[in-house]
N, C-alpha and C positions, 0 to 999 in steps of 0.2 A: 645363690639362688633361694631363690624359697622357698617354704619348708614340706622334703616329703608328705604328699595323704598315704602314700599304701606303696611295697617294697613287692612286688612278684619277681614275674620273666608273663615274656612275649612266645607264646609258645605254637611254633609257624612248621608242620610237617617235626621234623625227629628237631630240627631246628629251633633253638633255649639261648633267646636272649634277656638277661638281666636288665632289669628297669627300675625305677622311683617313678609314679606320679607324680606331678607336680602341677599345680591351678591353673588356668592357662586363663583365669578375669581376673579384676581386682574390688572388691568391694569398696568402692569413693564413694557408701551413702554416708551423712548425716545422721549420728546414733541418739540415743535419747535413753536419760536413766528415768525409771518413776522415781518420783519425791514428792514429801510432806511439804501442802506448797503454804503451809502453816508459817515453816523452818525450812524448809532446802534439804530436811533431811532423807536420803536414798531410803526408797521402800524396798525392798531383794522377797526373788521367792522361796520359804522357806520349804524342806524337802518333811513332812512328819510325818511317820508311821500314823496309817490311820484308826491302827489297835490299842497302838497304845498311849498315840499323842503325840510321843519323842520325836523331836527332832532326829535326822540321821547324816552323818556321813557317806563322801563320798565313794569311802571304799566299804561303805556298808552298801548300798542300788547292787542292786542284778539285773536280770535281763527276768520275766517271769512270762510263762503262756498262759490263761483262763481254761484246760481244757474244760468244765461245769462251774455257775457257779459258784459252788463249796469246793473244788482241789483245783488248783494253780501251781503252775509245773516248772520250776527253778528250771534256768538251762544258764552254764558255765559260758565263757571268753574263747576257753581252751576247747572246751565241746565244741565251738563250732568251725574254730581251726581244724580241729581233725575230721570232720566230717570227710566221710569217702569221696568225695565229687573231683574231679579234675579240674573243676580256677575257683578252687578255692585259693592258691596260690600263683593261681597263673592268669596271663590274658589270653585264652584259645580262639588261635581266629578259625572259621569253621568254614566261611568259602569267600570268592570274591565276587561282586556287584559292580551292573556298570556307577560307577556318581549320580550321572539326572536319571536312572529308580530310586532313591533315598527321596523319601518326603522328607519336607521339612521337620513341620508340624513333631515328628519320632521325634524329631534328635536333641537332647532334653543339655546335662552342665558339657563342658570342656575343658580337655585337661592336657598338659606337654609329656608323652615318655621320657622320659634323661636315662641315659646309661648310667648303668650301679656296678660301675666300675673297668677297669680298660677290657675286662672278657667281652664286653656285652658292646664297648668299639664297631670290632671288621660284623658282627649279623647284625647288627642296627642299620649301617650302612648299607650296606646288601637287601635286605629289607626296604630301606626307604628308597636307593635305586632303582626297586622293582617299582616300588608305585610309583615313583612320580614317570619310565616313560610306558606308562601302563593308563589307559582312560577309567582304569579301575581303583575299588572300595573296597577294603578287607570286612572280611565281618567278623567281630570275637566275641565270646562269648567267657566275662570274667563274673565273680560271686564279690563281691564287697559290702558294709552297709547291715549285717544277717542277710540277704538279697544275690541274687546272681541274675545279673544285669547283661542285658545284650547291649555292642558297642559299634562303632565304628575305625575305622585306621587309614588315618588322610600325614597326606604330606602338605604341611605351611611352613615355605620360606625354611626349607631344609632338619624340620623337626616332626615328628610321628605328636599326631596328634588325636589325641581317645578322646572322644564323641561318646559318651553314655544316650541309650537310645531307650524311649520306650514300647513295650514287647507291645506287637497288635494288637491284642484284648484292652490297649489301656486307650485306646487313641477312640472318639468316641464319635458313631456316624455323623457323617456331619448331613447325612437331608433332612435330620429330623428338627434343623434348623432353618433349613432352606429353606429363602418363602418363594411366594408363590407367581409365576413363568407371568410378565408383565412385558405385552410390544411395547421394545426399543427402537427408534427408527436407522437407518441408516445416516443419518447426517448426524444425528448426536451421536453414534459410535464414530467417526470421522470428527468427532470435533473430541472427546474423550482423548481418541487417539492421538490426537493435536497435541494435547494440553499433557500425556503422556510425552508426548513427543520432545518439547518445550525444557519443561522439568525434567529432565534425563540429565543425567550428571555420571560421571566416572571416577568420585573419590568422594569419602562417605567420613573422615576426617575431617570436615570444618566441621560438623554439627560438635553442642555440647548443649551438657544436663543441665539448660536453666533456672528448674525449678530445685535444683541442690543448690546453687550459686545464689538464687536470690533465701534461702533461708537461711546460710551464711550472714546473706547479710541480715538480715533477721537479727539474727544471731550474737553477729560482730555490733550493732547501734544497741541492740538490749546489756550488751555485755561493757558498752560503753559511755553508758545512760542518754544517751543521742535518741531525736525522731525517731519513730521508725518508716521507713520506706515508704515513699507514698502509690499506691498502684497508679500502673497508666493509664491512662485518658485513654478508652478503647472504643470500639462499636460496644455494644451492651449486645448480651449471647441473644442469639436467633432460634435457638435450641425448638422443636420444633410449630419453626414457621414453614410454611410451601413452598418452593418457589420452584420458578420458573427453568428445568431442566437448561435449555436451551441456553436462555439468556444465562444463565448463571454458564454453565458449559462458555459461549463466549466471550463472557466480562476474563474469566480467568485467564482463555487461553491470548488475552488482550494484556491482563496485566503479567503474564509470563514474557508476552511478549518482549513488553516495555521492562521488565528488570534486566530481560540480553542489551539491553538499547537499539530494541531495535522496530520500524517500525511496519504499518500492516501488512507494507510488502517483503519483508522480508530484510532490506538496507537498512544501512544504519540512521536514527532516527536523530533528529536536528529539535535541540532544546531551546525554545526560544521564549525570552522575559517577555511576559503576562501584564502589564497596567490596567487592572478591572477597572470599569468606570464611577464614578461619583453615583451615588444611588440618591433620588431625588422623592417626594413624593408628589410632586409639578405637574410630571408626564408633558403631559398636553402645554401649557403655556406656553412649554419649551418649544414644541413645534411649531408655536403662533409667532412665537420671538422669533426663529429661526424667517420664517415665512418675510414677518416686515424685515426685515433686517437686508433679506435679499430685496427688497423695495426698493427702500434707501439707497442699498449700492446702485441698485443703479435706474434710479432717482437722478441719484450725482456724477454718474455715469457718464445720460444724455445731457446736462445740463454742462458739464463740463464740453460737452462734443460740439453742442451750442456754442458756446464761448469762443472755442478758440472758430470755430466759419466765421463768425463774427470780424475777429479778429483778423481772418486771412481777409474776405472780403475786405475790411478798410483800408488792406495798407495795395493790394488790386488798386483800388479809386484812386487813391495819393501816386500810385505811377503813373494812370494814368491823368493825370491831373498836370504833374510837374512834363511828360512827356507834352503835353498840348503848350502848356508855354513855352 
């Protein structure tokens, strides 16, 4: 199990459930050090006191709040832990709401809540089953990292998940960013819906971080002294290009159908091998030669027919002479 980030309890009415917060996600990013490019020496951030210019160690550093320009008040971790706040060491469930009523924009980081000791197993299971049988999620308040936070409790594969949430006043009003009203035709909307339908999938597990893979390839090539991977040849950037929206939608729907092996009628598409004709700069003479070829063929056919007719007439004349004899 990953290292616990916090230990406390879920407060559910008169029920207390000891839990530990464990990160629900992992960091797979590629991290860089700051280095001196001439000799690859590490460049670190030194913690220096502005008054005496001395480098200070971590145990000499504390929290301070600037009351005014000339006055700073120190606040210790012990003082923060002893605050008279119900949520200081508890995830206090304050309400239940419909899951569909939660705006995804307000959801921040996600964590798993693991039971902390055998005594927590039964109440943990009770809360889990209650949430599983309901279409609702629990709204909770908890204090962490020097501030009180709003949280959301729901179930994921048998575990209780805590989603840290933004307070209502922390979400910007989107009206200031919304574009001006513009007319969109019914046909355009239908094509957009058809494209969305063609692109609908049931599972997101197939997506991969291609940027991280490309970055790792560059690092591996440089470490081995090999040439850097060349970028894929693709279409040039079309940023800022004005396009025909309907034509773009039609092309997108067509591409989506082809990627699923469908033709325009929704049936299975058949792949035919195409042999492109050789290009030539003398297209006009080609037509002329074709016409001449047809004339020559016609003449040969006429000549053969005439010869055959003469032979047939000769045979008939010989037969008459023999009969007369």
